C-alpha positions as CSV (number, residue, x, y, z in Angstrom):
1,X,1.0,-19.7,-19.0
2,X,-0.5,-21.9,-16.3
3,X,-4.1,-22.0,-15.4
4,X,-4.9,-19.4,-12.7
5,X,-7.1,-20.3,-9.7
6,X,-8.4,-18.1,-7.0
7,X,-8.8,-19.9,-3.6
8,X,-11.4,-18.3,-1.3
9,X,-11.2,-20.0,2.1
10,X,-11.5,-18.4,5.5
11,X,-9.8,-21.2,7.4
12,X,-6.0,-20.8,7.1
13,X,-5.1,-24.5,7.4
14,X,-7.5,-25.5,4.6
15,X,-6.4,-22.6,2.4
16,X,-2.8,-23.6,2.9
17,X,-3.6,-27.2,1.9
18,X,-5.5,-26.1,-1.2
19,X,-2.7,-23.7,-2.2
20,X,0.0,-26.3,-1.7
21,X,-1.9,-28.9,-3.7
22,X,-2.6,-26.6,-6.6
23,X,0.9,-25.2,-6.8
24,X,2.4,-28.7,-6.7
25,X,0.2,-29.6,-9.7
26,X,1.4,-26.6,-11.7
27,X,-1.4,-24.1,-11.2
28,X,-1.0,-20.4,-10.6
29,X,-2.8,-19.6,-7.3
30,X,-4.3,-16.4,-6.0
31,X,-5.6,-16.4,-2.4
32,X,-8.4,-14.6,-0.5
33,X,-9.7,-15.1,3.0
34,X,-13.0,-13.2,2.7
35,X,-15.5,-12.7,-0.1
36,X,-14.9,-8.9,-0.4
37,X,-11.2,-9.5,-1.2
38,X,-12.1,-12.3,-3.6
39,X,-14.5,-10.0,-5.5
40,X,-11.7,-7.4,-5.8
41,X,-9.3,-10.0,-7.1
42,X,-11.8,-11.3,-9.6
43,X,-12.2,-7.8,-10.9
44,X,-8.5,-7.2,-11.2
45,X,-7.2,-10.6,-12.4
46,X,-7.5,-12.9,-15.3
47,X,-8.7,-16.1,-13.6
48,X,-9.7,-19.5,-15.0
49,X,-11.4,-20.9,-11.9
50,X,-12.5,-19.7,-8.5
51,X,-12.5,-22.2,-5.6
52,X,-14.8,-20.9,-2.9
53,X,-15.6,-22.1,0.6
54,X,-19.4,-22.5,0.6
55,X,-19.8,-21.3,4.2
56,X,-18.1,-17.9,3.8
57,X,-19.7,-15.2,6.0
58,X,-22.0,-12.9,4.0
59,X,-21.9,-14.9,0.7
60,X,-23.5,-18.0,-0.5
61,X,-24.5,-19.8,-3.6
62,X,-24.1,-23.2,-5.3
63,X,-22.4,-24.1,-8.6
64,X,-20.4,-27.3,-8.6
65,X,-19.3,-28.3,-5.1
66,X,-17.1,-30.8,-3.1
67,X,-18.0,-31.6,0.5
68,X,-15.3,-31.4,3.2
69,X,-13.3,-33.4,4.0
70,X,-12.0,-34.0,0.5
71,X,-8.9,-35.6,-0.9
72,X,-6.4,-33.4,-2.9
73,X,-6.6,-36.0,-5.6
74,X,-10.4,-35.7,-5.9
75,X,-10.1,-31.9,-5.9
76,X,-7.7,-31.9,-8.7
77,X,-9.8,-34.3,-10.8
78,X,-12.9,-32.2,-10.3
79,X,-11.0,-28.9,-11.2
80,X,-9.6,-30.5,-14.4
81,X,-13.0,-31.7,-15.4
82,X,-14.6,-28.3,-14.8
83,X,-11.8,-26.6,-16.8
84,X,-12.3,-29.1,-19.7
85,X,-16.1,-28.5,-19.7
86,X,-15.6,-24.7,-19.7
87,X,-13.2,-24.8,-22.6
88,X,-10.2,-23.6,-20.5
89,X,-7.2,-25.9,-21.2
90,X,-4.6,-25.9,-18.5
91,X,-2.2,-23.9,-20.6
92,X,-4.6,-21.1,-21.7
93,X,-6.2,-18.4,-19.6
94,X,-9.8,-17.5,-20.3
95,X,-11.8,-14.4,-19.3
96,X,-14.7,-16.4,-17.9
97,X,-13.9,-18.0,-14.5
98,X,-15.5,-21.2,-13.3
99,X,-16.3,-21.5,-9.6
100,X,-16.2,-24.5,-7.3
101,X,-17.6,-24.5,-3.8
102,X,-15.9,-26.4,-1.0
């Protein structure tokens, strides 16, 4: 089963780029435009990683982060490193999601 990633981004164009990049690399992708929907999806899904826009209205916080603009190649490298450090191999789902702010 592929690694599952929730993409939380309020800008449609950026979200589309992220989803395309992740799907092309073999990840399962769940999308949310706002934090409230993301929290609902986190509660109802088994996710390995959450990729969050740092500047979402009403929600903030810092874990690992990538500044915009970023290259898809850099994003994938950072995601894979986080998944390795969290003990979530690409082929195994874990119950504890890792988050990345963009």
